C-alpha positions as CSV (number, residue, x, y, z in Angstrom):
1,M,13.4,-8.6,-16.3
2,H,11.4,-11.7,-18.0
3,V,12.5,-15.3,-18.2
4,N,11.2,-18.2,-19.2
5,T,12.4,-19.9,-16.1
6,F,14.0,-18.8,-13.1
7,P,17.8,-19.2,-13.5
8,T,19.9,-21.7,-11.3
9,E,22.9,-20.1,-9.5
10,D,26.3,-19.4,-11.3
11,T,24.3,-20.2,-15.0
12,K,24.0,-17.8,-18.0
13,H,20.3,-17.2,-19.4
14,R,19.1,-14.6,-21.8
15,A,16.1,-12.7,-20.6
16,E,12.9,-12.5,-22.9
17,R,12.2,-8.7,-22.0
18,V,13.2,-5.9,-20.0
19,E,11.3,-3.0,-19.0
20,K,12.0,0.0,-16.6
21,R,9.0,1.2,-14.6
22,R,8.3,3.7,-11.6
23,G,7.5,1.7,-8.1
24,G,6.9,1.9,-4.4
25,N,4.1,0.4,-2.6
26,A,2.2,3.5,-1.5
27,A,3.1,5.4,-4.7
28,N,1.3,2.5,-6.7
29,A,-1.7,2.4,-4.2
30,A,-2.1,6.1,-4.7
31,E,-1.9,5.9,-8.3
32,V,-4.8,3.6,-8.2
33,L,-6.8,5.8,-5.6
34,G,-6.4,8.8,-7.5
35,Q,-8.1,7.5,-10.3
36,D,-11.1,7.7,-8.3
37,S,-12.7,11.5,-8.8
38,R,-14.2,11.4,-5.7
39,T,-11.2,11.0,-3.8
40,K,-8.6,13.4,-3.3
41,V,-5.1,11.7,-2.7
42,W,-2.1,13.1,-1.1
43,Y,1.3,11.4,-1.2
44,M,4.4,11.9,1.3
45,S,7.5,10.2,0.9
46,S,11.2,10.8,1.2
47,L,12.5,11.3,-2.3
48,P,15.7,12.1,-4.5
49,S,16.3,15.2,-6.3
50,P,13.4,16.6,-8.3
51,A,15.2,15.6,-11.5
52,A,15.9,12.0,-10.5
53,S,12.0,11.8,-9.4
54,K,10.8,13.1,-12.4
55,M,9.0,9.4,-13.4
56,L,7.4,9.1,-10.1
57,L,5.9,12.8,-9.8
58,R,4.3,12.8,-13.4
59,A,2.8,9.3,-13.1
60,L,1.2,10.4,-9.6
61,E,0.4,13.9,-11.0
62,E,-1.2,12.6,-14.0
63,N,-3.6,10.7,-11.6
64,N,-4.5,13.4,-9.7
65,V,-2.6,12.9,-6.9
66,K,-1.0,15.5,-5.0
67,T,2.8,15.4,-4.3
68,E,3.9,18.6,-2.3
69,A,4.2,16.8,0.9
70,C,7.1,14.9,-0.2
71,V,10.6,15.9,0.9
72,F,13.4,15.7,-1.5
73,H,17.1,15.1,-0.9
74,S,19.2,16.9,-3.6
75,S,22.4,15.0,-2.8
76,Q,20.5,12.1,-4.1
77,H,20.6,11.5,-7.6
78,A,18.9,8.3,-8.2
79,P,15.7,6.4,-6.8
80,P,15.5,3.7,-4.8
81,Q,15.9,0.6,-7.2
82,A,14.5,-2.9,-7.3
83,Y,15.3,-5.5,-9.7
84,I,12.6,-8.1,-10.5
85,I,13.3,-11.5,-12.1
86,S,9.6,-12.7,-13.3
87,A,9.6,-16.4,-14.3
88,G,7.3,-16.9,-17.1
89,N,6.4,-20.8,-16.4
90,T,5.3,-19.9,-12.8
91,G,4.4,-16.5,-12.5
92,T,6.8,-16.1,-9.7
93,R,8.7,-12.9,-8.9
94,T,12.2,-12.3,-7.1
95,I,12.6,-9.0,-6.0
96,I,16.3,-7.5,-5.2
97,S,16.3,-3.9,-4.2
98,H,19.0,-1.3,-3.4
99,S,18.5,2.2,-1.9
100,T,20.5,4.8,-0.2
101,L,17.6,7.3,0.1
102,P,17.3,8.2,4.0
103,D,13.5,7.3,5.5
104,L,11.3,10.1,6.0
105,T,11.9,11.9,9.6
106,L,9.5,12.7,12.4
107,D,10.5,16.3,12.0
108,E,9.9,16.2,8.0
109,F,6.6,14.3,8.3
110,V,5.4,17.0,11.2
111,K,6.1,20.0,9.0
112,K,4.7,18.6,5.8
113,F,1.7,17.1,7.5
114,D,1.0,20.3,9.2
115,A,1.3,22.2,6.0
116,S,-0.9,19.8,4.1
117,C,-3.6,20.0,6.7
118,M,-3.8,23.7,6.1
119,R,-3.8,23.6,2.4
120,F,-6.4,21.1,2.5
121,S,-8.8,23.3,5.0
122,S,-8.1,26.2,2.6
123,D,-9.4,24.4,-0.4
124,I,-12.4,22.8,0.9
125,V,-14.2,25.6,3.2
126,G,-16.0,24.3,6.1
127,M,-14.4,20.7,5.6
128,G,-13.0,20.4,9.3
129,C,-11.2,17.1,9.5
130,P,-8.6,17.4,6.4
131,F,-7.9,13.8,6.1
132,R,-10.6,10.9,6.7
133,W,-7.8,8.0,6.0
134,I,-4.1,8.0,6.4
135,H,-2.0,4.8,5.5
136,F,1.7,4.3,6.4
137,E,3.9,1.7,5.4
138,G,5.1,-0.1,8.6
139,R,8.8,0.7,8.9
140,G,9.4,0.9,12.7
141,A,10.0,3.5,15.6
142,D,9.6,6.7,13.6
143,V,6.2,5.5,12.0
144,S,5.0,4.9,15.3
145,R,5.8,8.4,16.3
146,M,4.1,9.8,13.2
147,I,1.1,8.3,14.2
148,E,1.3,9.4,17.8
149,Y,1.3,12.9,16.3
150,V,-1.5,12.9,13.8
151,E,-3.6,11.2,16.6
152,S,-2.4,14.1,18.7
153,V,-3.8,16.6,16.3
154,Y,-6.9,14.8,15.7
155,I,-7.7,14.3,19.3
156,R,-7.1,17.9,20.1
157,Q,-9.5,19.0,17.4
158,G,-12.2,16.3,18.3
159,W,-11.3,14.4,14.7
160,R,-10.0,11.0,15.9
161,H,-13.4,9.1,15.4
162,K,-13.4,10.5,11.6
163,L,-10.2,8.9,11.0
164,T,-8.9,5.5,9.9
165,I,-5.2,4.8,10.4
166,S,-3.7,1.8,8.3
167,V,-0.5,0.2,8.1
168,E,0.8,-2.0,5.6
169,F,3.0,-4.8,7.1
170,E,5.1,-6.3,4.4
171,K,8.3,-7.5,6.2
172,G,8.4,-9.1,9.5
173,D,11.8,-8.4,10.5
174,R,11.5,-4.7,10.9
175,P,12.0,-3.2,14.5
176,G,9.5,-1.4,16.3
177,I,6.6,-3.4,14.7
178,Q,4.9,-4.5,17.8
179,R,3.8,-0.9,18.6
180,L,2.6,-0.3,15.4
181,L,0.5,-3.5,15.8
182,Q,-1.4,-1.6,18.5
183,Q,-1.7,1.5,16.5
184,A,-3.4,0.8,13.5
185,D,-7.2,0.9,12.9
186,V,-6.7,-1.3,9.9
187,C,-3.7,-3.7,9.4
188,F,-2.5,-4.9,6.0
189,F,-0.4,-8.0,6.2
190,S,1.6,-9.6,3.4
191,K,1.7,-13.3,2.8
192,L,5.6,-13.2,3.2
193,Y,5.1,-11.6,6.5
194,A,2.7,-14.5,7.8
195,E,5.3,-17.0,6.4
196,T,8.2,-15.3,8.0
197,L,6.5,-15.8,11.3
198,G,5.9,-19.5,10.5
199,F,2.3,-19.7,9.3
200,D,1.2,-21.6,6.1
201,R,-2.7,-20.5,6.5
202,P,-3.6,-16.9,6.4
203,E,-6.8,-17.6,9.0
204,D,-4.4,-19.1,11.5
205,F,-1.8,-15.9,11.2
206,L,-4.8,-13.4,12.0
207,S,-5.9,-15.4,14.5
208,S,-2.6,-15.2,16.2
209,V,-1.7,-11.8,15.6
210,G,-4.4,-10.5,16.6
211,E,-3.6,-10.8,19.8
212,F,-1.1,-8.2,19.5
213,C,-3.2,-5.5,17.7
214,K,-5.7,-3.2,18.8
215,P,-8.9,-4.6,20.3
216,T,-11.0,-2.7,17.6
217,A,-8.8,-3.0,14.8
218,T,-9.5,-5.0,11.3
219,L,-7.0,-7.2,9.9
220,F,-6.6,-8.4,6.3
221,C,-4.0,-10.7,5.0
222,C,-3.3,-11.2,1.2
223,W,-2.4,-14.6,0.0
224,G,-1.7,-14.4,-3.6
225,A,-3.7,-16.4,-6.1
226,A,-5.8,-18.1,-3.2
227,G,-7.4,-14.6,-2.4
228,A,-7.4,-12.9,1.0
229,V,-8.9,-13.1,4.3
230,G,-10.0,-10.6,6.8
231,L,-10.6,-10.6,10.6
232,H,-12.7,-8.0,12.5
233,L,-11.4,-8.5,16.1
234,E,-13.9,-6.8,18.2
235,S,-16.9,-9.3,16.8
236,R,-14.4,-12.3,15.8
237,T,-16.1,-12.0,12.4
238,R,-13.9,-13.6,9.7
239,F,-14.1,-12.9,5.9
240,S,-12.7,-14.3,2.6
241,S,-12.5,-13.8,-1.0
242,S,-11.2,-15.3,-3.6
243,A,-9.1,-13.9,-6.2
244,G,-10.8,-12.6,-9.2
245,V,-11.4,-14.7,-12.4
246,I,-8.8,-13.6,-15.2
247,S,-8.3,-15.2,-18.6
248,M,-4.4,-14.7,-18.3
249,V,-1.7,-13.6,-15.6
250,V,0.5,-10.8,-17.3
251,D,1.7,-8.8,-14.3
252,T,1.6,-9.3,-10.9
253,V,4.0,-6.5,-9.8
254,G,1.7,-4.0,-7.7
255,A,-1.1,-6.4,-7.2
256,G,-0.9,-6.2,-3.3
257,D,-0.8,-2.5,-3.5
258,T,-3.8,-2.6,-5.8
259,F,-5.2,-5.0,-2.9
260,I,-4.7,-2.1,-0.4
261,A,-6.0,0.9,-2.5
262,G,-8.9,-1.0,-3.0
263,M,-9.7,-1.6,0.4
264,I,-9.3,1.9,1.3
265,L,-11.7,3.0,-1.3
266,A,-14.2,0.4,-0.7
267,L,-14.4,0.8,3.0
268,G,-13.4,4.6,3.4
269,V,-15.0,6.2,0.3
270,R,-17.5,3.7,-1.0
271,G,-19.0,2.6,2.6
272,Y,-18.9,-0.9,1.4
273,D,-19.2,-3.3,4.5
274,I,-16.3,-5.5,5.1
275,G,-17.0,-8.5,3.3
276,R,-18.2,-6.5,0.1
277,S,-14.7,-4.7,0.3
278,L,-12.8,-7.7,0.5
279,R,-14.4,-9.0,-2.9
280,F,-13.9,-5.6,-4.3
281,A,-10.3,-5.7,-3.4
282,C,-9.6,-9.1,-4.6
283,E,-11.3,-8.4,-8.0
284,L,-9.2,-5.2,-8.4
285,A,-6.4,-6.8,-7.5
286,S,-6.8,-9.4,-9.9
287,L,-7.7,-7.4,-12.7
288,K,-4.3,-5.8,-12.1
289,C,-2.8,-9.0,-12.5
290,S,-4.3,-9.2,-16.1
291,Q,-2.5,-6.0,-17.4
292,Y,0.9,-4.2,-17.4
293,G,0.6,-1.2,-14.7
294,F,-2.1,0.3,-13.1
295,K,-3.8,2.6,-15.8
296,G,-7.4,2.5,-16.3
297,L,-8.0,0.0,-13.4
298,L,-10.9,1.4,-11.5
299,Q,-12.5,2.6,-15.1
300,S,-12.3,-1.1,-16.4
301,I,-13.5,-2.7,-12.8
302,S,-16.7,-0.4,-13.2
303,R,-17.4,-1.7,-16.6
304,G,-17.2,-5.2,-15.2
305,T,-14.5,-6.6,-17.1
């Protein structure tokens, strides 16, 4: 919902424009990643009935994202919903979300993960390691156990050194977060997460939170229009990038998800170093802010627009 200014409490306002879109952090990132022809992207999530998920599935499949690893709940007839109030004068977004959809369970994850590994290996003969990068949303204890299972499979097969596990930390109030910090090879933190913990500078936040992370991890924190910063813990090397230059901010919804997609693509597929990857991801996220949705982002950035 687009308004000129954010409404004060208990007042009546007219919206300038209302639009309906599909969302979801991981789905947004998958859609962007799927635009790269060299990248094979699989999406796993807990979803409502196939009929209620049609919009999401179509958007992903049109971008070459495989969705057969999703778990559908036939009793759920509506997807999770978020109402976003976008204020034109400040560019801020206020998000109110609602969901009755159960989270993915460990048993569901294991069943779908094993099946996906078998399917992936059969599609690419001699590939061995089925997935080189697995990304999770940081939702607590069950996600920690999912990572433990993935690691057990990869260690048993001798593949662990080929795998990068990344976790997005968007909200600081989720239970079980501490364990996830110690498991991730790459951590993506939101500005909201850092501010919830009392930090007003991303550099200070990363230095502090790094004490609780895997010693070899690489940490990133987006800071909106100020760009993003990174910290490689093993070498204690810091990185920073300003946001990309665009003529006008059109739509910031999904910019953080686009940043994550850009980092995964740059580090995991293109083999860029951390500094170059950070600049690429910031440019891509800024480009997303100059358009509605995610269509053609990678094609646009490759043309230098």
